[in-house]
C-alpha positions, 0 to 999 in steps of 0.5 A: 483547384485554387493555386498551383506551385512548382517545386524548385526542382521541378519534379513536383507540382503542388495544387491547392483545392476548393476542400482545403487540401493540398495535392503534391504530383509528380511532374514526370509521371503525372501520378499524385504523391500525396494529400497535405492537410492542415487543421487548427492548432498546428495539426496535419496529416499527409495521405499517399494514394496507397493509403500510407499517412503520417500526422500530428496527433490531432490530426490523427484524432480528427480523420478516418478512412472509410472502406465501403460504407465502414469508417476506420479509426486512422489509430487502428491503421497505424501500425500498418500504414503510419511512416514517420517522416512521409512528406520528408521521404516523399519531397527527397524522392527516398525509397521508403516503406510505403513502396513495400507491398508487404505494408498493405495487408491483402484484406484492405484494399489500395486506397485512393485518399480524398477529403469530403466534408468533415475532413474525412478521407474516404477510399474509391 
């Protein structure tokens, strides 16, 4: 961890990591809310531990999800996991589509995204 910052309301903690990601944490529960990644040319991605994401068009092209040993392009998952305005919903603590279990098909396990070399999202 390289840096730590609190939200003005004290409900969210942001941590900056050596891998270039920023993670948001719920200070009440200690649970991770999301990982944020910035790329060159203003591209970005936000991913929740459940696998929901929002990203710029360029960000979606630079990331993929890995389940087991199989990489899956985020565009293939867009219809089920893409939540426009995800970061705003997280920061405003709004109930959203991310909390609905029906958004995650039973054939896809719950993911805990993490960033590795080449900014690849993987599940554990």
